[in-house]
DRENDO-1510 file (C-alpha; in Angstrom, 1 decimal, always signed):
<recs>
REC; n; res; u; v; w
REC; 1; MET; +96.5; +196.8; +114.6 .
REC; 2; THR; +97.3; +199.0; +117.5 .
REC; 3; ASP; +95.9; +197.8; +120.8 .
REC; 4; ALA; +94.7; +201.3; +121.7 .
REC; 5; LEU; +92.6; +201.6; +118.6 .
REC; 6; PHE; +91.1; +198.1; +119.1 .
REC; 7; SER; +90.2; +199.0; +122.7 .
REC; 8; ARG; +88.5; +202.2; +121.6 .
REC; 9; ILE; +86.4; +200.4; +119.1 .
REC; 10; ALA; +85.5; +197.7; +121.6 .
REC; 11; ASP; +84.6; +200.3; +124.2 .
REC; 12; LYS; +82.1; +201.8; +121.6 .
REC; 13; ARG; +80.0; +198.6; +121.5 .
REC; 14; ASP; +77.0; +200.2; +123.1 .
REC; 15; ASP; +77.4; +203.3; +120.9 .
REC; 16; LEU; +77.6; +201.0; +117.8 .
REC; 17; ILE; +74.4; +199.2; +118.8 .
REC; 18; ALA; +72.5; +202.5; +119.4 .
REC; 19; LEU; +73.8; +203.9; +116.1 .
REC; 20; THR; +72.7; +200.9; +114.1 .
REC; 21; GLN; +69.3; +200.9; +115.8 .
REC; 22; GLY; +68.8; +204.5; +115.1 .
REC; 23; LEU; +69.6; +204.0; +111.4 .
REC; 24; ILE; +67.2; +201.0; +111.1 .
REC; 25; ARG; +64.4; +203.0; +112.8 .
REC; 26; ILE; +64.4; +205.5; +109.9 .
REC; 27; PRO; +62.3; +203.6; +107.2 .
REC; 28; THR; +64.1; +204.7; +104.1 .
REC; 29; LEU; +62.0; +202.5; +101.8 .
REC; 30; ASN; +62.9; +202.3; +98.1 .
REC; 31; PRO; +60.6; +202.4; +96.3 .
REC; 32; PRO; +59.3; +205.1; +96.6 .
REC; 33; GLY; +62.2; +206.8; +98.4 .
REC; 34; GLN; +61.0; +207.7; +101.9 .
REC; 35; HIS; +62.8; +209.6; +104.6 .
REC; 36; TYR; +66.0; +210.1; +102.6 .
REC; 37; ARG; +66.5; +213.6; +103.9 .
REC; 38; ASP; +65.6; +212.5; +107.4 .
REC; 39; ILE; +68.4; +210.0; +107.6 .
REC; 40; CYS; +70.9; +212.4; +106.0 .
REC; 41; GLU; +70.1; +215.1; +108.5 .
REC; 42; TRP; +70.3; +212.5; +111.4 .
REC; 43; LEU; +73.8; +211.5; +110.3 .
REC; 44; GLU; +74.8; +215.2; +109.8 .
REC; 45; GLN; +73.8; +215.8; +113.5 .
REC; 46; ARG; +76.1; +212.9; +114.4 .
REC; 47; LEU; +79.1; +213.7; +112.2 .
REC; 48; GLY; +79.1; +217.5; +112.2 .
REC; 49; PRO; +80.0; +217.9; +115.9 .
REC; 50; ARG; +82.8; +215.4; +115.4 .
REC; 51; GLY; +84.5; +217.7; +112.9 .
REC; 52; PHE; +83.1; +216.5; +109.6 .
REC; 53; ASP; +82.2; +219.0; +106.9 .
REC; 54; CYS; +78.8; +217.7; +105.9 .
REC; 55; GLN; +77.1; +218.3; +102.5 .
REC; 56; LEU; +73.5; +217.3; +101.8 .
REC; 57; ILE; +73.1; +216.9; +98.1 .
REC; 58; ARG; +69.9; +216.3; +96.2 .
REC; 59; ALA; +70.2; +214.4; +93.0 .
REC; 60; THR; +67.8; +216.8; +91.2 .
REC; 61; GLY; +66.5; +215.3; +87.9 .
REC; 62; ALA; +67.9; +211.8; +88.6 .
REC; 63; PRO; +65.6; +208.8; +88.0 .
REC; 64; GLY; +63.0; +208.7; +90.8 .
REC; 65; ASP; +63.7; +212.2; +92.1 .
REC; 66; SER; +60.6; +214.3; +92.7 .
REC; 67; ASP; +59.4; +217.0; +95.0 .
REC; 68; ARG; +57.5; +214.3; +96.9 .
REC; 69; TYR; +60.4; +211.8; +97.0 .
REC; 70; PRO; +63.6; +213.8; +96.6 .
REC; 71; ARG; +66.9; +211.8; +96.3 .
REC; 72; TRP; +69.0; +213.1; +99.2 .
REC; 73; ASN; +72.7; +212.1; +99.8 .
REC; 74; LEU; +75.2; +213.0; +102.5 .
REC; 75; VAL; +78.9; +213.4; +102.0 .
REC; 76; ALA; +80.9; +214.1; +105.2 .
REC; 77; ARG; +84.6; +214.9; +105.0 .
REC; 78; ARG; +87.2; +215.6; +107.6 .
REC; 79; ASP; +90.6; +216.7; +106.5 .
REC; 80; GLY; +93.8; +215.9; +108.5 .
REC; 81; GLN; +96.6; +218.1; +109.7 .
REC; 82; ARG; +98.7; +217.6; +106.5 .
REC; 83; PRO; +98.1; +216.7; +102.9 .
REC; 84; GLY; +97.7; +213.1; +102.1 .
REC; 85; GLU; +95.3; +210.5; +100.5 .
REC; 86; CYS; +91.6; +210.3; +101.1 .
REC; 87; VAL; +89.9; +207.1; +102.3 .
REC; 88; HIS; +86.1; +207.1; +101.5 .
REC; 89; PHE; +83.5; +204.8; +103.1 .
REC; 90; ASN; +80.4; +204.7; +100.9 .
REC; 91; SER; +77.2; +203.1; +102.1 .
REC; 92; HIS; +73.7; +203.3; +100.6 .
REC; 93; HIS; +71.0; +204.4; +103.1 .
REC; 94; ASP; +68.0; +203.1; +101.1 .
REC; 95; ILE; +66.3; +199.7; +101.9 .
REC; 96; VAL; +64.0; +197.4; +100.0 .
REC; 97; GLU; +60.4; +196.7; +100.7 .
REC; 98; ILE; +59.5; +194.8; +103.9 .
REC; 99; GLY; +58.0; +191.8; +102.3 .
REC; 100; HIS; +56.1; +189.0; +104.1 .
REC; 101; GLY; +57.2; +186.4; +106.7 .
REC; 102; TRP; +58.6; +188.7; +109.4 .
REC; 103; THR; +58.3; +187.5; +113.0 .
REC; 104; ARG; +59.5; +190.8; +114.4 .
REC; 105; ASP; +58.8; +194.5; +113.8 .
REC; 106; PRO; +61.0; +195.3; +110.9 .
REC; 107; PHE; +61.7; +198.8; +112.2 .
REC; 108; ALA; +62.0; +198.2; +115.9 .
REC; 109; ALA; +65.7; +197.3; +115.6 .
REC; 110; ASP; +65.4; +194.7; +118.4 .
REC; 111; LEU; +68.7; +193.6; +120.0 .
REC; 112; ASP; +68.5; +189.8; +120.8 .
REC; 113; GLY; +71.8; +188.4; +122.0 .
REC; 114; ASP; +74.5; +189.4; +119.5 .
REC; 115; ARG; +72.0; +190.3; +116.7 .
REC; 116; ILE; +70.2; +193.4; +115.8 .
REC; 117; TYR; +67.1; +192.7; +113.7 .
REC; 118; GLY; +65.4; +194.9; +111.1 .
REC; 119; ARG; +65.0; +195.8; +107.5 .
REC; 120; GLY; +68.3; +197.2; +106.3 .
REC; 121; ALA; +70.2; +195.8; +109.3 .
REC; 122; CYS; +72.4; +193.7; +107.1 .
REC; 123; ASP; +72.0; +195.5; +103.8 .
REC; 124; MET; +73.6; +197.8; +104.8 .
REC; 125; LYS; +73.0; +200.1; +107.8 .
REC; 126; GLY; +75.2; +197.8; +109.9 .
REC; 127; GLY; +78.1; +198.4; +107.6 .
REC; 128; LEU; +77.4; +202.2; +107.6 .
REC; 129; ALA; +77.5; +202.2; +111.4 .
REC; 130; ALA; +80.7; +200.1; +111.5 .
REC; 131; SER; +82.4; +202.6; +109.2 .
REC; 132; ILE; +81.4; +205.6; +111.3 .
REC; 133; ILE; +82.6; +203.9; +114.5 .
REC; 134; ALA; +85.9; +203.0; +112.9 .
REC; 135; ALA; +86.4; +206.6; +111.7 .
REC; 136; GLU; +85.5; +208.1; +115.0 .
REC; 137; ALA; +87.8; +205.8; +117.0 .
REC; 138; PHE; +90.6; +206.5; +114.6 .
REC; 139; LEU; +90.2; +210.2; +114.9 .
REC; 140; GLU; +90.2; +210.0; +118.7 .
REC; 141; GLU; +93.3; +207.9; +118.7 .
REC; 142; HIS; +95.2; +209.7; +115.9 .
REC; 143; PRO; +94.2; +213.3; +115.7 .
REC; 144; ASP; +97.5; +214.2; +113.9 .
REC; 145; TYR; +96.8; +212.3; +110.7 .
REC; 146; ALA; +97.5; +213.1; +107.1 .
REC; 147; GLY; +95.0; +213.1; +104.3 .
REC; 148; ALA; +91.2; +212.9; +104.7 .
REC; 149; ILE; +88.4; +210.6; +105.7 .
REC; 150; GLU; +85.0; +210.7; +104.0 .
REC; 151; ILE; +81.8; +209.0; +104.9 .
REC; 152; SER; +78.9; +209.0; +102.5 .
REC; 153; ALA; +75.3; +207.8; +102.8 .
REC; 154; THR; +73.8; +207.6; +99.3 .
REC; 155; ALA; +70.4; +207.0; +97.7 .
REC; 156; ASP; +68.9; +204.4; +95.5 .
REC; 157; GLU; +71.6; +201.7; +95.3 .
REC; 158; GLU; +68.7; +199.2; +95.5 .
REC; 159; SER; +67.3; +200.7; +92.2 .
REC; 160; GLY; +70.6; +201.2; +90.4 .
REC; 161; GLY; +72.3; +204.0; +92.3 .
REC; 162; TYR; +71.5; +206.7; +89.7 .
REC; 163; GLY; +70.2; +209.1; +92.4 .
REC; 164; GLY; +73.1; +208.4; +94.6 .
REC; 165; VAL; +76.7; +207.4; +93.7 .
REC; 166; ALA; +76.2; +207.9; +90.0 .
REC; 167; TYR; +75.0; +211.4; +90.5 .
REC; 168; LEU; +77.9; +212.2; +92.8 .
REC; 169; ALA; +80.4; +210.6; +90.5 .
REC; 170; GLU; +79.2; +212.7; +87.6 .
REC; 171; ARG; +79.9; +215.8; +89.7 .
REC; 172; GLY; +83.5; +214.8; +90.6 .
REC; 173; PHE; +83.0; +213.5; +94.1 .
REC; 174; PHE; +84.9; +210.3; +93.2 .
REC; 175; ALA; +87.5; +211.8; +91.0 .
REC; 176; PRO; +91.0; +210.2; +91.6 .
REC; 177; ASP; +92.5; +213.6; +92.5 .
REC; 178; ARG; +89.9; +214.0; +95.3 .
REC; 179; VAL; +89.5; +210.4; +96.6 .
REC; 180; GLN; +92.1; +207.7; +96.4 .
REC; 181; HIS; +90.6; +204.7; +98.3 .
REC; 182; VAL; +87.0; +203.6; +98.4 .
REC; 183; ILE; +85.5; +200.9; +100.7 .
REC; 184; ILE; +81.8; +200.0; +100.3 .
REC; 185; PRO; +80.7; +198.2; +103.5 .
REC; 186; GLU; +78.2; +195.8; +101.7 .
REC; 187; PRO; +77.3; +192.7; +103.7 .
REC; 188; LEU; +79.8; +190.2; +102.2 .
REC; 189; GLY; +81.4; +188.7; +105.3 .
REC; 190; LYS; +84.1; +190.2; +107.6 .
REC; 191; ASP; +86.8; +187.9; +106.3 .
REC; 192; ARG; +86.1; +188.4; +102.5 .
REC; 193; ILE; +87.1; +191.1; +100.1 .
REC; 194; CYS; +84.8; +191.7; +97.1 .
REC; 195; VAL; +86.9; +193.0; +94.2 .
REC; 196; GLY; +84.0; +193.6; +91.7 .
REC; 197; HIS; +80.9; +192.3; +90.1 .
REC; 198; ARG; +79.4; +191.0; +86.9 .
REC; 199; GLY; +77.7; +193.3; +84.5 .
REC; 200; GLY; +74.1; +193.2; +83.4 .
REC; 201; TRP; +71.8; +194.1; +80.5 .
REC; 202; TRP; +68.0; +194.5; +81.0 .
REC; 203; ALA; +65.8; +194.7; +78.0 .
REC; 204; GLU; +62.1; +194.4; +77.1 .
REC; 205; ILE; +61.1; +192.2; +74.2 .
REC; 206; GLU; +57.7; +192.8; +72.7 .
REC; 207; THR; +56.1; +190.4; +70.2 .
REC; 208; LYS; +53.4; +191.7; +68.0 .
REC; 209; GLY; +50.1; +190.1; +66.9 .
REC; 210; GLU; +46.6; +191.0; +65.6 .
REC; 211; ILE; +43.5; +191.4; +67.8 .
REC; 212; ALA; +40.5; +189.3; +66.9 .
REC; 213; HIS; +37.5; +187.7; +68.6 .
REC; 214; GLY; +38.6; +184.9; +70.9 .
REC; 215; SER; +36.0; +182.5; +69.4 .
REC; 216; MET; +37.8; +182.9; +66.1 .
REC; 217; PRO; +41.5; +183.1; +66.9 .
REC; 218; PHE; +42.3; +182.0; +63.3 .
REC; 219; LEU; +41.3; +185.5; +62.3 .
REC; 220; GLY; +43.9; +187.1; +64.5 .
REC; 221; ASP; +47.5; +186.5; +65.5 .
REC; 222; CYS; +48.4; +185.6; +69.1 .
REC; 223; ALA; +51.3; +187.6; +70.4 .
REC; 224; ILE; +51.6; +185.3; +73.4 .
REC; 225; ARG; +52.2; +182.3; +71.2 .
REC; 226; HIS; +54.9; +184.2; +69.4 .
REC; 227; MET; +56.5; +184.9; +72.8 .
REC; 228; GLY; +56.2; +181.2; +73.6 .
REC; 229; ALA; +58.4; +180.6; +70.5 .
REC; 230; VAL; +60.9; +183.1; +71.9 .
REC; 231; ILE; +61.1; +181.4; +75.2 .
REC; 232; ASP; +61.4; +178.0; +73.5 .
REC; 233; THR; +64.3; +179.3; +71.4 .
REC; 234; PHE; +66.0; +180.6; +74.5 .
REC; 235; GLU; +65.5; +177.2; +76.3 .
REC; 236; GLN; +66.8; +175.2; +73.3 .
REC; 237; ARG; +69.7; +177.5; +72.3 .
REC; 238; LEU; +70.5; +180.4; +74.5 .
REC; 239; PHE; +70.4; +178.9; +78.0 .
REC; 240; PRO; +72.8; +176.0; +77.1 .
REC; 241; ALA; +75.2; +178.4; +75.5 .
REC; 242; LEU; +75.2; +180.6; +78.6 .
REC; 243; ALA; +75.8; +177.6; +80.9 .
REC; 244; ALA; +78.9; +176.7; +78.9 .
REC; 245; ARG; +80.6; +180.1; +79.7 .
REC; 246; VAL; +82.6; +180.4; +82.9 .
REC; 247; THR; +84.4; +183.5; +84.2 .
REC; 248; ASP; +87.8; +183.6; +85.9 .
REC; 249; MET; +86.5; +186.2; +88.3 .
REC; 250; PRO; +86.0; +184.7; +91.8 .
REC; 251; VAL; +82.2; +185.2; +91.6 .
REC; 252; THR; +80.2; +183.6; +94.4 .
REC; 253; PRO; +78.0; +181.5; +94.5 .
REC; 254; GLU; +79.5; +179.0; +92.1 .
REC; 255; GLY; +76.5; +179.0; +89.7 .
REC; 256; ALA; +77.0; +182.8; +89.1 .
REC; 257; ARG; +80.4; +182.1; +87.6 .
REC; 258; HIS; +78.4; +181.2; +84.5 .
REC; 259; ALA; +76.7; +183.7; +82.2 .
REC; 260; THR; +73.0; +183.8; +83.2 .
REC; 261; LEU; +69.7; +185.1; +81.9 .
REC; 262; ASN; +66.5; +185.5; +84.0 .
REC; 263; ILE; +63.1; +186.2; +82.6 .
REC; 264; ASN; +61.9; +188.8; +85.0 .
REC; 265; SER; +58.3; +189.1; +83.8 .
REC; 266; VAL; +55.9; +188.3; +81.0 .
REC; 267; HIS; +52.8; +190.4; +80.3 .
REC; 268; GLY; +50.3; +189.6; +77.5 .
REC; 269; GLY; +46.8; +190.4; +76.5 .
REC; 270; GLU; +44.5; +192.8; +78.3 .
REC; 271; SER; +45.6; +194.7; +81.4 .
REC; 272; GLU; +44.1; +193.5; +84.6 .
REC; 273; GLU; +42.6; +196.2; +86.8 .
REC; 274; THR; +42.6; +195.7; +90.5 .
REC; 275; GLY; +39.1; +195.2; +92.0 .
REC; 276; TYR; +37.5; +194.3; +88.7 .
REC; 277; THR; +35.2; +191.3; +89.1 .
REC; 278; GLY; +33.8; +190.8; +85.6 .
REC; 279; LEU; +35.0; +188.3; +83.0 .
REC; 280; PRO; +37.7; +189.4; +80.6 .
REC; 281; ALA; +36.8; +190.3; +77.0 .
REC; 282; PRO; +37.3; +187.4; +74.5 .
REC; 283; CYS; +40.2; +188.9; +72.5 .
REC; 284; VAL; +43.3; +187.5; +70.8 .
REC; 285; PRO; +46.2; +189.4; +72.3 .
REC; 286; ASP; +48.0; +191.6; +69.9 .
REC; 287; SER; +51.0; +192.4; +72.2 .
REC; 288; CYS; +53.1; +190.4; +74.7 .
REC; 289; ARG; +56.1; +191.9; +76.6 .
REC; 290; MET; +58.9; +190.1; +78.4 .
REC; 291; VAL; +61.6; +191.7; +80.5 .
REC; 292; ILE; +65.0; +189.9; +80.5 .
REC; 293; ASP; +67.9; +190.3; +82.9 .
REC; 294; ARG; +71.1; +189.1; +81.3 .
REC; 295; ARG; +74.2; +189.0; +83.6 .
REC; 296; ILE; +77.4; +189.6; +81.8 .
REC; 297; LEU; +80.8; +188.1; +82.5 .
REC; 298; ILE; +83.9; +190.3; +82.5 .
REC; 299; GLU; +85.2; +188.2; +79.5 .
REC; 300; GLU; +82.1; +189.1; +77.5 .
REC; 301; ARG; +81.5; +192.2; +75.4 .
REC; 302; TYR; +78.2; +194.0; +75.8 .
REC; 303; ASP; +77.7; +194.4; +72.1 .
REC; 304; ASP; +78.1; +190.6; +71.6 .
REC; 305; VAL; +75.7; +189.9; +74.4 .
REC; 306; ARG; +73.0; +192.1; +72.9 .
REC; 307; ALA; +73.7; +190.8; +69.3 .
REC; 308; GLU; +73.3; +187.2; +70.5 .
REC; 309; VAL; +69.7; +187.8; +71.6 .
REC; 310; ILE; +68.8; +189.9; +68.6 .
REC; 311; GLY; +70.2; +187.3; +66.3 .
REC; 312; LEU; +67.9; +184.6; +67.7 .
REC; 313; LEU; +64.9; +187.0; +67.4 .
REC; 314; ASP; +65.9; +187.8; +63.8 .
REC; 315; GLU; +66.1; +184.1; +63.0 .
REC; 316; LEU; +62.5; +183.6; +64.3 .
REC; 317; LYS; +61.4; +186.5; +62.1 .
REC; 318; GLN; +62.7; +184.7; +59.1 .
REC; 319; SER; +61.4; +181.2; +60.0 .
REC; 320; ARG; +58.1; +181.9; +61.9 .
REC; 321; PRO; +55.1; +183.2; +59.9 .
REC; 322; ASN; +54.0; +186.7; +60.9 .
REC; 323; PHE; +56.6; +186.9; +63.7 .
REC; 324; ASP; +57.5; +190.5; +64.5 .
REC; 325; TYR; +59.1; +192.1; +67.5 .
REC; 326; GLU; +60.6; +195.2; +69.1 .
REC; 327; ILE; +63.4; +195.3; +71.7 .
REC; 328; ARG; +64.0; +198.2; +74.1 .
REC; 329; ASP; +67.1; +198.5; +76.2 .
REC; 330; LEU; +66.2; +199.3; +79.9 .
REC; 331; ASN; +69.6; +199.3; +81.7 .
REC; 332; ARG; +73.2; +198.5; +81.1 .
REC; 333; ILE; +75.8; +197.7; +83.7 .
REC; 334; ASP; +79.4; +197.0; +82.8 .
REC; 335; PRO; +81.4; +194.4; +84.8 .
REC; 336; SER; +83.9; +195.9; +87.2 .
REC; 337; GLN; +87.0; +194.3; +88.8 .
REC; 338; THR; +89.7; +196.0; +90.9 .
REC; 339; PRO; +93.2; +194.5; +90.4 .
REC; 340; MET; +94.3; +192.3; +93.2 .
REC; 341; ASP; +97.4; +194.4; +93.7 .
REC; 342; SER; +95.5; +197.6; +94.2 .
REC; 343; PRO; +96.3; +199.5; +97.4 .
REC; 344; VAL; +92.8; +199.2; +98.8 .
REC; 345; VAL; +92.9; +195.4; +98.2 .
REC; 346; THR; +96.3; +194.8; +99.8 .
REC; 347; ASN; +95.6; +197.1; +102.7 .
REC; 348; VAL; +92.3; +195.5; +103.6 .
REC; 349; HIS; +93.8; +192.0; +103.1 .
REC; 350; ALA; +96.6; +192.9; +105.5 .
REC; 351; ALA; +94.2; +194.4; +108.0 .
REC; 352; ILE; +92.0; +191.3; +108.1 .
REC; 353; ALA; +95.0; +189.2; +108.8 .
REC; 354; GLU; +96.1; +191.5; +111.6 .
REC; 355; VAL; +92.7; +191.8; +113.2 .
REC; 356; MET; +91.3; +188.3; +112.7 .
REC; 357; GLY; +94.4; +186.2; +112.0 .
REC; 358; THR; +92.9; +184.8; +108.8 .
REC; 359; ASP; +93.8; +184.9; +105.1 .
REC; 360; ALA; +90.9; +186.8; +103.5 .
REC; 361; ALA; +89.1; +185.2; +100.6 .
REC; 362; TYR; +88.6; +187.1; +97.4 .
REC; 363; ILE; +85.1; +187.1; +95.9 .
REC; 364; ALA; +83.1; +188.9; +93.3 .
REC; 365; SER; +79.4; +189.7; +93.4 .
REC; 366; PRO; +76.9; +188.0; +91.1 .
REC; 367; GLY; +74.8; +191.2; +91.0 .
REC; 368; SER; +76.1; +194.7; +91.0 .
REC; 369; TYR; +76.5; +197.5; +93.5 .
REC; 370; ASP; +77.7; +201.0; +93.4 .
REC; 371; GLN; +81.3; +200.1; +92.5 .
REC; 372; LYS; +80.1; +200.3; +88.9 .
REC; 373; HIS; +79.6; +204.0; +89.0 .
REC; 374; ILE; +82.8; +204.7; +90.9 .
REC; 375; ASP; +84.7; +202.8; +88.2 .
REC; 376; ARG; +82.9; +203.8; +85.0 .
REC; 377; ILE; +81.9; +207.4; +85.8 .
REC; 378; GLY; +84.5; +208.3; +88.5 .
REC; 379; LYS; +87.3; +206.6; +86.7 .
REC; 380; LEU; +88.5; +205.3; +90.1 .
REC; 381; LYS; +89.6; +201.7; +90.1 .
REC; 382; ASN; +90.9; +201.5; +93.7 .
REC; 383; CYS; +87.5; +200.5; +95.1 .
REC; 384; ILE; +86.2; +197.3; +96.8 .
REC; 385; ALA; +83.3; +196.1; +98.8 .
REC; 386; TYR; +84.1; +195.0; +102.4 .
REC; 387; GLY; +81.7; +194.9; +105.3 .
REC; 388; PRO; +79.9; +192.9; +108.0 .
REC; 389; GLY; +76.9; +190.7; +107.5 .
REC; 390; VAL; +75.8; +187.6; +105.7 .
REC; 391; LEU; +74.8; +188.4; +102.1 .
REC; 392; GLU; +72.1; +185.7; +102.1 .
REC; 393; LEU; +70.2; +187.6; +104.7 .
REC; 394; ALA; +69.8; +190.7; +102.5 .
REC; 395; HIS; +66.2; +191.4; +101.5 .
REC; 396; LYS; +65.0; +188.4; +103.6 .
REC; 397; PRO; +62.4; +188.5; +106.4 .
REC; 398; ASP; +63.9; +188.8; +109.9 .
REC; 399; GLU; +67.1; +190.3; +108.5 .
REC; 400; TRP; +69.8; +190.8; +111.1 .
REC; 401; ILE; +73.4; +192.0; +111.7 .
REC; 402; GLY; +75.8; +190.6; +114.2 .
REC; 403; VAL; +77.3; +193.1; +116.7 .
REC; 404; THR; +80.5; +191.2; +117.0 .
REC; 405; ASP; +80.8; +191.1; +113.2 .
REC; 406; MET; +80.4; +194.9; +113.1 .
REC; 407; ILE; +83.1; +195.4; +115.7 .
REC; 408; ASP; +85.5; +193.1; +113.9 .
REC; 409; SER; +84.8; +194.9; +110.6 .
REC; 410; ALA; +85.2; +198.3; +112.3 .
REC; 411; CYS; +88.6; +197.1; +113.5 .
REC; 412; VAL; +89.6; +196.2; +110.0 .
REC; 413; MET; +88.4; +199.6; +108.7 .
REC; 414; GLY; +90.2; +201.4; +111.5 .
REC; 415; ARG; +93.4; +199.5; +110.7 .
REC; 416; VAL; +93.1; +200.4; +107.1 .
REC; 417; LEU; +92.9; +204.1; +108.1 .
REC; 418; GLU; +96.1; +203.6; +110.2 .
REC; 419; ARG; +97.9; +202.0; +107.3 .
REC; 420; VAL; +97.0; +204.7; +104.8 .
REC; 421; LEU; +96.8; +208.0; +106.8 .
REC; 422; LEU; +99.5; +207.6; +109.4 .
REC; 423; PRO; +103.1; +208.5; +108.3 .
REC; 424; SER; +104.4; +205.2; +109.8 .
REC; 425; GLY; +101.4; +203.2; +108.5 .
</recs>
């Protein structure tokens, strides 16, 4: 990369720290969706004076959107002097709950040595800050560039992205004739390129029974026992079958290269009211519900994945007396993978080599992120996740981001802008 751009980014270290701290100190908790407009307006005040055309977009009617907790997004664009391609940096601004086990104030954004601590520091306000610093340094060094730079801060990635990237994609913000390259600065390591993610299917299975007095359970039919049969069938037949399937995608960690199913929750019998101190009524439960999370390999078909589970349930219906069930689909995510020879992959790979002198590793995510919407809805394949941070710190207590890692990642992002937007790139 050019020494001048590197120097500009290095000189912005204090600004990068302050920017990251400012983002962390806005507690954009999801759920329920707090301070979304606040963070968008704060970023608008930063980017507007630097020549970006900023749009604040509410995802009206999206899941989770309400007058109390509106789903606000920011899209900031700066066009160059001549026509050319657009490089878009997309970061989600929402963060997960605080959780227990913190030894620091999760919203103080304390700087301790090379680390900034706080909820969202790693996932992914540090990546958002790095992309802004990269863009600003590039604009200062190369005011006569072609094409466009976009920076977005979007809602609800932690709950599916439907009030953020999905909403924007449905309205053409990621159409290939508008945006050509997308980098999502998720915390996947400054020397790794994430080319995609597994898919997923969430469903609720309900087993049915018949209520009766608990002292005479033979007069009823226990829905929880029926659910126990479902779980046993999964243990004996489904889990071994999933463990035998392995993807060719570079999914990390190694265990996630297999197809997986998680039982998210099981609820049966009477509902339990908070604060109630009496004994439960003696009843045979007539309903039991289980939520499953089935992660899908790119080699698998969604219809086959769903049919496999339904087939096992139908077999139980034939073999187990009085067994009955309903299944409700909750969410579907298709696997996504950007080809290794895509321009965004090759440019980021080259930039990592030039900045850090290392051959970048290719990985894929075990879970999903907003690439799914850019791919499926936006029809844009030229998208990856690349950003600073250690993925294992995401959602953990005492989450942190390394300042040096942010600077190195900003240098990589800046070098990508040079490669794409400069005539001699």
